[in-house]
Backbone bond lengths (Angstrom), bond angles and torsions (degrees), N, CA, C in turn:
res aa  C-N    CA-C-N  psi(-1)  N-CA   C-N-CA  omega(-1)  CA-C   N-CA-C  phi
1 X - - - 1.452 - - 1.509 111.36 -
2 X 1.312 112.22 -43.76 1.461 117.47 179.85 1.501 111.09 -62.42
3 X 1.333 115.69 -32.61 1.453 117.16 -178.15 1.503 112.64 -71.16
4 X 1.355 117.55 -17.61 1.464 119.93 179.41 1.527 113.85 -91.47
5 X 1.373 118.02 -4.72 1.470 120.70 179.28 1.521 109.92 -71.20
6 X 1.354 115.54 143.74 1.485 118.02 177.11 1.517 110.79 -65.38
7 X 1.323 114.54 155.85 1.480 120.22 -178.37 1.525 110.28 -73.10
8 X 1.324 116.97 126.45 1.462 122.81 174.94 1.515 108.24 -115.87
9 X 1.398 115.04 128.57 1.474 119.67 179.39 1.522 109.50 -78.92
10 X 1.299 117.12 138.54 1.449 120.99 177.00 1.539 109.93 -67.20
11 X 1.383 117.53 149.57 1.455 122.05 179.66 1.513 112.34 -64.30
12 X 1.413 115.47 159.27 1.459 121.01 179.34 1.518 112.60 104.73
13 X 1.358 113.79 174.86 1.460 121.65 -178.56 1.511 109.16 -118.84
14 X 1.299 113.50 153.70 1.464 118.17 175.83 1.515 109.38 -78.75
15 X 1.314 116.48 162.89 1.458 121.53 178.75 1.525 111.11 -59.51
16 X 1.311 117.49 -38.25 1.468 121.05 179.54 1.523 111.01 -63.01
17 X 1.335 115.85 -42.23 1.466 119.10 179.38 1.530 111.47 -64.26
18 X 1.316 115.89 -40.16 1.461 119.82 178.32 1.522 111.07 -63.13
19 X 1.335 116.18 -43.36 1.466 119.79 179.40 1.527 111.68 -63.16
20 X 1.324 116.69 -40.27 1.468 120.15 178.89 1.528 110.36 -64.38
21 X 1.348 116.74 -43.12 1.460 120.38 179.62 1.529 111.58 -62.52
22 X 1.346 115.73 -43.94 1.470 120.00 179.12 1.516 110.59 -63.28
23 X 1.338 116.75 -40.68 1.461 120.47 179.25 1.527 111.36 -62.90
24 X 1.338 117.19 -43.71 1.467 120.75 178.60 1.530 111.51 -64.55
25 X 1.340 115.67 -39.68 1.464 119.21 178.85 1.525 110.96 -64.71
26 X 1.340 116.20 -41.77 1.466 119.88 179.43 1.523 110.79 -63.67
27 X 1.336 116.27 -40.32 1.461 120.20 178.36 1.522 110.91 -63.40
28 X 1.341 116.30 -43.95 1.468 120.14 179.71 1.526 110.93 -63.16
29 X 1.338 117.17 -42.67 1.461 120.74 178.75 1.526 110.66 -62.94
30 X 1.341 116.45 -41.10 1.467 120.26 179.36 1.528 111.43 -62.63
31 X 1.337 115.91 -42.39 1.474 119.98 179.24 1.526 110.55 -64.15
32 X 1.336 116.53 -44.58 1.467 120.50 179.59 1.523 110.15 -63.17
33 X 1.334 117.38 -42.20 1.465 120.92 179.71 1.518 110.81 -63.80
34 X 1.337 116.33 -42.18 1.460 120.38 179.01 1.530 110.73 -62.72
35 X 1.329 116.66 -45.93 1.463 120.60 179.58 1.525 111.47 -64.02
36 X 1.329 116.10 -39.26 1.467 120.02 178.35 1.525 110.71 -64.28
37 X 1.352 116.26 -44.68 1.466 119.96 178.22 1.512 111.88 -61.75
38 X 1.348 116.19 -41.91 1.463 119.61 178.55 1.525 111.04 -64.15
39 X 1.331 116.06 -39.10 1.464 119.91 179.41 1.526 110.89 -65.72
40 X 1.333 117.10 -43.28 1.458 120.82 179.08 1.530 110.62 -62.90
41 X 1.348 116.66 -43.00 1.459 120.03 179.36 1.529 110.77 -63.50
42 X 1.334 116.63 -39.65 1.465 120.10 178.72 1.520 111.11 -64.57
43 X 1.332 116.65 -43.63 1.463 120.38 178.70 1.519 110.56 -62.51
44 X 1.333 117.08 -40.48 1.467 120.23 179.18 1.520 111.00 -64.66
45 X 1.348 117.35 -41.58 1.463 120.09 178.77 1.525 111.15 -65.12
46 X 1.329 115.91 -40.30 1.473 119.27 178.86 1.525 110.13 -64.79
47 X 1.339 116.62 -43.53 1.463 119.87 178.39 1.521 111.26 -62.78
48 X 1.345 115.68 -42.09 1.459 119.45 179.24 1.520 111.21 -63.87
49 X 1.340 116.47 -43.46 1.469 119.65 179.90 1.522 111.18 -66.95
50 X 1.333 116.38 -38.95 1.463 119.44 177.85 1.523 110.64 -63.54
51 X 1.334 115.85 -43.31 1.457 119.38 177.48 1.508 112.09 -62.83
52 X 1.339 116.56 -39.95 1.459 120.15 178.99 1.527 110.94 -67.96
53 X 1.325 116.61 -38.45 1.469 119.58 177.24 1.529 110.63 -61.11
54 X 1.330 115.78 -44.83 1.467 119.70 179.36 1.523 110.82 -64.55
55 X 1.332 116.15 -41.14 1.459 120.40 179.87 1.520 110.73 -63.39
56 X 1.338 117.33 -47.10 1.457 121.06 -179.95 1.519 111.06 -62.64
57 X 1.329 117.00 -40.19 1.466 120.31 179.71 1.525 110.46 -61.61
58 X 1.330 117.05 -44.70 1.468 120.72 -179.48 1.525 110.77 -63.97
59 X 1.329 116.40 -42.17 1.468 120.24 -179.16 1.521 110.64 -64.29
60 X 1.327 116.93 -46.81 1.456 120.16 -179.06 1.527 111.31 -65.62
61 X 1.324 117.22 -35.52 1.458 119.96 176.08 1.526 110.54 -65.50
62 X 1.323 117.47 -38.07 1.459 121.82 177.99 1.527 110.57 -63.35
63 X 1.330 117.05 -47.00 1.467 121.07 179.61 1.523 110.49 -66.62
64 X 1.328 116.64 -40.79 1.457 120.89 178.55 1.523 110.43 -60.89
65 X 1.326 116.61 -41.77 1.460 120.87 179.09 1.524 111.04 -64.19
66 X 1.336 116.60 -41.88 1.469 120.14 178.52 1.528 110.96 -61.83
67 X 1.337 115.97 -46.27 1.464 119.96 -177.18 1.525 111.86 -71.08
68 X 1.325 116.94 -28.39 1.464 119.27 178.44 1.522 111.25 -63.44
69 X 1.341 117.17 -24.41 1.452 121.36 178.01 1.518 113.31 -97.28
70 X 1.325 117.98 19.29 1.467 121.52 -179.51 1.530 110.67 -51.64
71 X 1.318 116.72 127.64 1.462 122.13 -179.42 1.523 109.77 -91.60
72 X 1.336 116.17 128.72 1.468 121.08 -176.40 1.519 112.80 -114.70
73 X 1.309 117.24 20.00 1.451 119.57 176.61 1.522 111.18 -69.03
74 X 1.338 115.35 -171.39 1.469 119.91 -176.50 1.521 112.07 -60.13
75 X 1.328 117.24 -36.06 1.469 118.95 -178.61 1.524 111.67 -91.09
76 X 1.332 117.40 -3.40 1.460 119.60 -178.73 1.516 112.29 -68.76
77 X 1.314 116.19 147.88 1.465 120.78 178.57 1.520 109.31 -156.01
78 X 1.325 115.27 162.89 1.463 122.83 174.10 1.514 108.10 -146.48
79 X 1.324 116.14 127.26 1.465 122.12 178.99 1.523 108.48 -128.53
80 X 1.313 116.25 123.28 1.453 121.44 177.02 1.513 110.15 -129.80
81 X 1.309 117.00 132.06 1.461 121.71 -177.31 1.523 110.00 -131.21
82 X 1.333 115.14 164.13 1.457 120.64 177.85 1.528 109.71 -62.97
83 X 1.314 117.09 144.14 1.463 121.31 -178.40 1.526 110.02 -89.73
84 X 1.318 115.62 108.19 1.465 120.20 178.26 1.529 110.50 -129.89
85 X 1.333 115.96 34.39 1.456 122.62 176.42 1.523 112.80 60.92
86 X 1.338 117.06 32.83 1.462 119.57 173.72 1.525 107.49 -80.23
87 X 1.307 116.08 86.08 1.453 120.60 -170.66 1.525 112.58 -60.62
88 X 1.326 117.65 -27.05 1.460 119.18 -177.09 1.521 112.16 -77.01
89 X 1.323 118.62 -11.49 1.454 121.75 -178.99 1.529 110.20 -127.37
90 X 1.333 117.75 141.00 1.470 120.00 175.38 1.526 110.33 -73.45
91 X 1.335 116.85 151.83 1.457 119.34 175.06 1.525 111.27 -90.29
92 X 1.344 116.69 -12.23 1.462 120.69 174.75 1.522 107.99 -148.95
93 X 1.345 115.27 129.06 1.465 119.83 -177.46 1.522 108.65 -146.90
94 X 1.344 116.48 138.26 1.465 120.51 -178.58 1.521 109.28 -165.29
95 X 1.336 115.33 168.04 1.455 121.82 174.07 1.520 108.40 -97.53
96 X 1.338 115.30 137.92 1.456 119.71 -175.36 1.521 110.52 -140.16
97 X 1.326 115.04 150.56 1.457 121.26 174.48 1.524 111.24 -97.36
98 X 1.303 118.57 5.53 1.466 121.17 -177.27 1.520 110.38 -62.18
99 X 1.302 114.90 135.52 1.448 120.28 178.70 1.513 114.32 86.30
100 X 1.338 118.00 -4.59 1.454 120.43 -179.83 1.523 110.49 -86.54
101 X 1.321 116.04 151.19 1.461 120.64 176.30 1.521 110.65 -86.66
102 X 1.306 117.98 154.14 1.452 122.24 -179.13 1.533 108.72 -125.84
103 X 1.316 116.15 77.42 1.457 122.59 178.74 1.522 107.81 -116.77
104 X 1.339 118.46 112.17 1.468 120.13 -176.96 1.514 113.50 -64.15
105 X 1.329 118.46 -15.51 1.458 121.77 -179.24 1.520 112.33 -88.21
106 X 1.332 116.98 -3.81 1.461 120.81 179.08 1.524 110.06 -106.97
107 X 1.344 116.55 160.22 1.477 118.97 177.78 1.519 111.23 -60.66
108 X 1.327 114.93 156.69 1.467 119.83 178.08 1.529 110.08 -61.26
109 X 1.322 115.59 139.23 1.458 120.92 -174.76 1.519 110.59 -97.34
110 X 1.334 116.71 152.95 1.466 118.94 176.78 1.523 111.00 -72.88
111 X 1.302 115.08 159.87 1.459 120.79 172.72 1.519 109.40 -81.63
112 X 1.317 115.97 167.03 1.461 121.37 174.28 1.524 109.28 -107.72
113 X 1.322 114.91 134.28 1.457 119.21 172.06 1.530 106.95 -93.53
114 X 1.336 115.49 112.74 1.459 121.68 -179.18 1.530 108.70 -99.34
115 X 1.311 116.94 133.42 1.462 121.68 178.57 1.521 109.51 -138.91
116 X 1.329 116.03 137.65 1.457 122.54 177.48 1.525 108.94 -115.44
117 X 1.328 115.97 133.18 1.457 122.59 -178.42 1.529 110.17 -124.17
118 X 1.331 115.36 157.96 1.462 121.80 168.47 1.520 108.41 -119.72
119 X 1.326 116.11 127.06 1.460 121.25 177.48 1.521 108.44 -112.38
120 X 1.314 116.77 127.56 1.462 120.56 -179.21 1.518 110.81 -82.18
121 X 1.340 115.23 135.47 1.457 121.38 179.75 1.527 110.37 -100.39
122 X 1.339 115.82 169.31 1.459 120.69 -176.33 1.524 112.63 -65.39
123 X 1.340 117.35 -27.54 1.457 119.83 -179.17 1.526 113.30 -84.67
124 X 1.326 116.85 6.52 1.461 120.68 177.49 1.514 113.94 92.48
125 X 1.324 118.54 -12.30 1.460 121.14 176.30 1.523 109.09 -83.70
126 X 1.311 116.33 176.19 1.451 119.92 179.81 1.516 110.75 -130.88
127 X 1.322 115.04 157.70 1.460 123.31 179.82 1.518 108.85 -113.06
128 X 1.324 116.70 133.72 1.457 122.19 179.58 1.523 109.11 -91.71
129 X 1.345 116.00 125.96 1.458 122.79 -179.17 1.525 109.91 -117.60
130 X 1.316 116.21 145.42 1.471 122.10 177.07 1.514 109.26 -125.99
131 X 1.338 115.26 127.48 1.454 121.59 178.39 1.528 108.97 -113.60
132 X 1.331 116.57 137.67 1.465 122.36 178.24 1.513 108.91 -135.44
133 X 1.342 116.73 117.16 1.460 121.59 -177.42 1.523 108.80 -133.56
134 X 1.344 118.70 128.88 1.466 120.32 176.92 1.528 110.87 -64.25
135 X 1.316 116.20 142.43 1.460 122.06 178.30 1.522 107.74 -97.56
136 X 1.304 116.93 110.13 1.447 122.59 -178.20 1.527 110.65 -91.30
137 X 1.328 118.64 161.69 1.472 120.68 179.01 1.519 111.61 -55.49
138 X 1.311 115.15 134.72 1.463 120.73 179.58 1.505 114.47 81.57
139 X 1.329 118.61 6.04 1.464 121.01 -179.43 1.528 110.75 -67.82
140 X 1.326 115.74 146.82 1.462 121.78 179.15 1.523 108.35 -84.12
141 X 1.329 116.23 109.31 1.458 120.38 -178.77 1.519 112.69 -95.55
142 X 1.320 117.31 -3.56 1.465 120.29 179.25 1.521 111.40 -79.22
143 X 1.319 117.32 -22.83 1.467 121.39 179.76 1.514 109.44 -85.61
144 X 1.321 116.36 133.03 1.453 120.35 179.12 1.521 110.91 -65.90
145 X 1.323 115.27 153.53 1.460 120.78 178.87 1.524 110.34 -61.63
146 X 1.320 116.32 147.88 1.453 121.19 -179.13 1.518 110.56 -82.14
147 X 1.326 114.46 147.59 1.464 121.67 -176.76 1.521 111.15 -61.50
148 X 1.326 115.36 139.54 1.458 120.53 176.68 1.517 110.70 136.45
149 X 1.321 115.09 -170.84 1.447 119.60 177.17 1.517 112.72 123.23
150 X 1.314 115.35 -167.82 1.453 123.29 -177.79 1.523 111.04 -79.38
151 X 1.331 116.99 137.67 1.465 121.53 177.03 1.526 108.78 -76.90
152 X 1.338 116.20 121.45 1.460 120.99 176.56 1.528 111.31 -90.37
153 X 1.336 116.64 -43.45 1.464 119.27 177.47 1.521 109.68 -164.51
154 X 1.325 114.70 162.22 1.463 122.45 178.01 1.527 108.96 -121.40
155 X 1.330 115.14 171.45 1.459 120.04 174.75 1.511 114.81 79.00
156 X 1.333 117.47 22.50 1.458 120.28 178.44 1.518 110.94 -84.47
157 X 1.324 115.67 147.51 1.459 120.74 171.12 1.518 110.25 -92.09
158 X 1.334 116.66 -36.59 1.461 120.56 -178.74 1.522 109.04 -169.37
159 X 1.323 114.40 167.58 1.462 122.86 170.42 1.519 106.85 -128.34
160 X 1.315 117.11 126.86 1.465 121.56 -179.48 1.516 109.65 -107.85
161 X 1.334 115.10 134.69 1.458 122.23 179.87 1.518 110.07 -124.67
162 X 1.330 116.16 145.62 1.459 121.22 169.36 1.516 107.94 -149.17
163 X 1.335 115.13 149.80 1.457 121.64 -174.70 1.524 108.67 -124.95
164 X 1.324 116.50 132.37 1.457 121.54 -178.99 1.523 109.74 -118.62
165 X 1.319 113.89 136.47 1.458 121.25 171.52 1.519 106.74 -138.52
166 X 1.332 116.33 106.17 1.454 120.20 -171.96 1.525 109.56 69.24
167 X 1.312 116.05 -124.95 1.468 121.06 178.62 1.521 112.25 -97.98
168 X 1.320 116.84 -1.99 1.472 121.15 -178.33 1.520 110.32 -89.99
169 X 1.328 115.76 133.86 1.463 121.86 178.00 1.520 109.87 -122.18
170 X 1.312 116.59 133.41 1.470 122.33 -179.90 1.522 109.58 -126.91
171 X 1.327 114.81 156.32 1.464 118.34 175.36 1.524 111.65 -99.40
172 X 1.336 117.21 -0.56 1.453 122.04 175.12 1.525 108.89 -142.20
173 X 1.347 115.76 155.93 1.457 119.42 178.78 1.516 109.26 -149.98
174 X 1.344 115.25 139.06 1.463 120.74 175.89 1.522 107.43 -144.31
175 X 1.334 116.15 104.07 1.455 120.19 -176.61 1.524 112.63 -69.55
176 X 1.342 116.97 -10.21 1.466 120.66 179.23 1.515 112.21 -89.18
177 X 1.301 117.31 -16.19 1.468 120.54 -174.21 1.525 110.35 -113.42
178 X 1.344 115.68 126.66 1.459 120.19 174.62 1.504 115.52 79.92
179 X 1.336 117.67 10.09 1.468 119.89 -178.85 1.525 111.42 -125.06
180 X 1.332 116.80 27.75 1.462 120.43 -174.64 1.528 112.34 -60.09
181 X 1.323 117.55 -39.84 1.464 121.45 -176.88 1.522 112.79 -102.61
182 X 1.306 116.40 13.47 1.464 120.07 -176.52 1.525 110.77 -88.79
183 X 1.321 115.21 154.33 1.460 120.71 174.29 1.530 108.77 -67.91
184 X 1.347 117.80 156.42 1.473 120.01 -177.05 1.522 113.69 -52.53
185 X 1.342 117.39 -43.81 1.453 119.24 -178.21 1.523 112.87 -69.41
186 X 1.339 117.43 -24.07 1.464 120.50 -179.57 1.522 112.03 -79.56
187 X 1.313 117.27 -13.78 1.463 119.97 179.27 1.529 112.07 -77.18
188 X 1.323 116.19 -10.19 1.449 120.69 -175.82 1.525 110.51 -124.16
189 X 1.320 117.19 149.40 1.469 119.39 176.27 1.528 110.33 -69.59
190 X 1.308 114.93 161.99 1.468 119.52 176.82 1.531 111.32 -90.52
191 X 1.320 116.17 -26.19 1.463 120.74 -179.40 1.529 108.87 -140.38
192 X 1.321 116.03 138.11 1.468 121.49 172.25 1.521 107.83 -119.38
193 X 1.324 116.05 124.77 1.459 121.37 176.16 1.517 108.86 -103.79
194 X 1.316 115.48 134.28 1.468 120.63 -177.85 1.511 109.13 -137.27
195 X 1.334 115.59 134.91 1.462 122.04 177.61 1.518 110.30 -125.87
196 X 1.326 115.54 130.66 1.456 121.14 170.11 1.524 107.65 -95.93
197 X 1.325 117.04 122.43 1.463 121.81 -179.40 1.524 107.89 -113.42
198 X 1.320 115.89 111.22 1.459 120.14 -179.90 1.526 110.22 -82.34
199 X 1.315 115.38 152.04 1.459 120.44 178.32 1.523 109.65 -66.47
200 X 1.340 115.91 147.37 1.458 120.73 178.82 1.517 109.75 -66.15
201 X 1.347 115.57 158.47 1.454 120.31 178.57 1.522 110.52 -65.90
202 X 1.318 115.66 158.73 1.460 121.06 -174.63 1.520 112.17 -61.22
203 X 1.339 117.61 -30.52 1.460 119.85 -176.56 1.525 112.20 -91.18
204 X 1.332 116.02 10.21 1.458 120.95 179.35 1.513 108.75 -110.85
205 X 1.319 116.86 146.71 1.460 121.64 177.79 1.522 109.21 -52.82
206 X 1.338 117.07 129.79 1.460 121.63 -175.94 1.525 112.30 -63.12
207 X 1.339 117.30 -21.06 1.455 119.22 179.50 1.522 111.80 -78.82
208 X 1.306 117.25 -14.17 1.455 120.94 178.32 1.520 108.61 -81.60
209 X 1.335 119.59 123.87 1.464 120.36 -178.58 1.519 111.59 -65.07
210 X 1.329 115.33 150.05 1.451 120.32 177.64 1.519 111.59 -82.19
211 X 1.322 115.80 -163.66 1.453 120.71 -177.47 1.524 110.34 -70.36
212 X 1.336 114.93 145.16 1.464 121.81 179.89 1.521 109.61 -116.79
213 X 1.334 114.70 139.23 1.458 121.35 176.17 1.524 106.96 -131.21
214 X 1.311 115.80 124.00 1.467 120.29 -171.67 1.515 111.56 -122.88
215 X 1.335 114.76 155.03 1.453 121.78 172.82 1.523 108.16 -145.52
216 X 1.313 116.03 152.84 1.462 122.88 174.79 1.519 107.08 -124.91
217 X 1.331 116.05 121.39 1.458 121.63 -176.71 1.522 108.75 -106.22
218 X 1.313 116.94 118.88 1.460 122.43 176.01 1.528 107.93 -89.81
219 X 1.318 115.44 116.80 1.459 120.60 -174.05 1.522 110.62 -86.55
220 X 1.293 115.21 141.53 1.461 120.04 175.17 1.520 108.22 -134.24
221 X 1.329 117.96 154.14 1.471 120.84 -177.43 1.520 111.20 -61.46
222 X 1.324 115.08 146.06 1.450 121.34 175.87 1.515 108.66 -107.98
223 X 1.292 116.93 116.85 1.453 121.20 -177.83 1.535 108.79 -97.27
224 X 1.315 116.41 101.05 1.457 120.74 -179.43 1.510 108.11 -152.53
225 X 1.312 117.22 145.24 1.443 121.82 175.50 1.504 108.09 -93.87
226 X 1.321 115.63 111.76 1.465 119.82 -172.36 1.510 110.16 -110.72
227 X 1.312 116.15 157.25 1.447 121.89 177.41 1.516 109.21 -61.21
228 X 1.324 117.71 131.39 1.451 121.85 177.52 1.502 114.13 85.66
229 X 1.319 119.65 -5.49 1.460 121.07 -178.49 1.518 109.91 -93.97
């Protein structure tokens, strides 16, 4: 009778089946872990880029605001030079009315001497610094601003400047040199172009330029009666 019963398999799995199941589970876990890691890295890069975009926007707005108040009176000047990490000298310096109050019932206010510097760091990147000092009566404006100031951002590869007046474009400008017989408005450019170039990411070839953020500032005369002018 027993010999006529149908074959019934005993419960459980063979060792081979268990090994195959474990192998498939390990593969699935590895794929999920890889996808999770890639997703986290992507989110971090997006957050970093978003933060850098916001940082660059704020910095360019700050510089744009300073230049919008460029003072063109007799003592006004603007000097822009190529950025080659000359820490003792600013790469952009000018007199500005930005941040000053305009109340006719108060005494005349001093101008601000704005200066931008690049400081080279040990890792080869540079830090952008901004200096703001009020210009008091009798101040010596022939001496360049001293190195230092507030840190605007780090991790820069370079800052590019160009100055336009009409159809002429220059990479340097000095309103004190070569403009002795020029009208006040001719001593200054009409447009200043500025680019912040961030260093490339560590996993990118160092010869590949990093992200660029640019602004173009259209200068207009500032009509203000300033101390010493």
